[in-house]
C-alpha positions as CSV (number, residue, x, y, z in Angstrom):
1,M,63.9,24.3,24.2
2,A,60.8,24.7,26.3
3,Q,59.5,27.0,23.7
4,D,60.1,24.4,21.0
5,K,58.2,21.9,23.1
6,L,55.3,24.2,23.5
7,A,55.2,25.0,19.8
8,A,55.2,21.3,19.0
9,Q,52.5,20.7,21.5
10,L,50.5,23.6,20.0
11,A,50.9,22.2,16.5
12,R,49.8,18.7,17.6
13,M,46.7,20.2,19.3
14,K,45.9,22.3,16.2
15,A,46.2,19.2,14.1
16,Q,44.0,17.3,16.4
17,A,41.4,20.1,16.4
18,A,41.5,20.2,12.6
19,E,41.1,16.4,12.4
20,Q,38.1,16.5,14.8
21,D,36.6,19.3,12.7
22,A,37.0,17.2,9.6
23,R,35.4,14.1,11.3
24,S,32.6,16.3,12.7
25,A,31.9,17.7,9.2
26,A,31.9,14.2,7.7
27,A,29.5,13.0,10.5
28,A,27.3,16.1,9.9
29,E,27.2,15.2,6.2
30,R,26.3,11.6,6.9
31,L,23.6,12.7,9.3
32,K,22.2,15.1,6.7
33,K,22.2,12.3,4.1
34,M,20.5,9.9,6.6
35,R,17.9,12.5,7.4
36,E,17.2,13.0,3.6
37,E,16.9,9.2,3.2
38,R,14.6,9.0,6.1
39,K,12.4,11.8,4.6
40,E,12.3,9.9,1.3
41,L,11.4,6.7,3.0
42,G,8.6,8.5,4.9
43,A,7.3,9.8,1.6
44,E,7.4,6.3,0.1
45,I,5.6,4.9,3.1
46,A,2.9,7.6,2.8
47,V,2.4,6.8,-0.9
48,L,2.1,3.1,-0.1
49,E,-0.3,3.7,2.7
50,R,-2.5,5.8,0.4
51,K,-2.4,3.0,-2.2
52,V,-3.5,0.5,0.4
53,R,-6.3,2.8,1.6
54,N,-7.4,3.6,-2.0
55,H,-7.5,-0.1,-2.8
56,R,-9.6,-0.9,0.3
57,L,-12.0,2.0,-0.5
58,I,-12.4,0.9,-4.2
59,E,-13.0,-2.7,-3.1
60,T,-15.6,-1.6,-0.6
61,G,-17.3,0.8,-3.1
62,A,-17.3,-1.9,-5.8
63,L,-19.0,-4.3,-3.4
64,V,-21.6,-1.8,-2.6
65,E,-22.2,-1.1,-6.3
66,K,-22.4,-4.8,-7.1
67,I,-25.1,-5.3,-4.4
68,L,-27.0,-2.1,-4.7
69,G,-26.3,-1.0,-8.3
70,E,-24.7,2.2,-9.6
71,S,-27.4,4.6,-8.6
72,V,-27.3,4.0,-4.8
73,D,-28.4,7.0,-2.8
74,K,-25.5,8.0,-0.5
75,G,-27.9,9.2,2.2
76,I,-29.8,5.9,2.3
77,L,-26.5,4.0,2.4
78,A,-25.1,6.1,5.2
79,G,-28.3,5.8,7.2
80,L,-28.4,2.1,6.7
81,L,-24.8,1.6,7.8
82,D,-25.3,3.9,10.7
83,K,-28.4,2.1,11.9
84,Y,-26.9,-1.3,11.7
85,K,-23.3,-0.5,12.6
86,E,-23.5,-2.7,15.7
87,L,-23.5,-5.7,13.2
88,F,-19.8,-5.0,12.7
89,D,-18.9,-5.7,16.3
90,G,-18.6,-9.5,15.8
91,S,-21.8,-10.6,17.5
92,G,-23.7,-13.8,16.6
93,A,-25.9,-12.0,14.1
94,A,-22.9,-10.4,12.5
95,Y,-21.3,-13.8,12.2
96,E,-24.3,-15.2,10.3
97,I,-24.3,-12.2,8.0
98,K,-20.6,-12.6,7.4
99,L,-21.0,-16.2,6.5
100,A,-23.7,-15.4,4.0
101,G,-21.6,-12.5,2.6
102,D,-18.4,-14.7,2.3
103,S,-20.5,-17.3,0.5
104,L,-21.8,-14.7,-1.9
105,I,-18.3,-13.4,-2.6
106,S,-16.9,-16.9,-3.1
107,R,-19.7,-17.6,-5.6
108,W,-18.9,-14.4,-7.5
109,E,-15.2,-15.3,-7.6
110,A,-15.9,-18.8,-8.8
111,E,-18.2,-17.4,-11.6
112,K,-15.5,-15.0,-12.5
113,E,-12.8,-17.7,-12.7
114,A,-15.2,-20.0,-14.7
115,A,-15.7,-17.1,-17.2
116,K,-12.0,-16.6,-17.5
117,K,-11.4,-20.3,-18.2
118,A,-14.2,-20.3,-20.8
119,T,-12.6,-17.3,-22.5
120,R,-9.2,-19.0,-22.5
121,R,-10.6,-22.2,-24.0
122,K,-12.4,-20.2,-26.6
123,L,-9.3,-18.4,-27.5
124,A,-7.3,-21.6,-27.6
125,E,-9.6,-23.3,-30.0
126,P,-8.7,-23.0,-33.7
127,E,-11.1,-20.9,-35.7
128,V,-13.0,-23.0,-38.2
129,V,-13.8,-21.2,-41.3
130,D,-16.8,-22.5,-43.3
131,D,-16.2,-21.6,-46.9
132,G,-19.3,-23.4,-48.1
133,N,-17.5,-25.9,-50.4
134,E,-18.5,-29.0,-48.5
């Protein structure tokens, strides 16, 4: 009888061990899946960060090109920015320059919007064909 009791206890313990092994394997699989999802999320974040940076760089480059033209010398531009980089610290002179720049950008945006509206009006007008009979 004692041997039967020990055998039953051994069987229960083996069943518990098997159950824990199964739970451990399931947890390991969930952890693996979570790590893969985290890796994919990290890759998506990196792509989005690159897009944000690229957009900022393109905007800045377009602004430089709009002001200085397409054939701006990179050395002159770099030297100019380096020489006057203290203007980017938010001092009083920088504030005045910022206001002038913001005003310029607002004017460009208004001109662009006006051009869009003119184009839409032109497209909305019916085309009048003069056949010369009148």
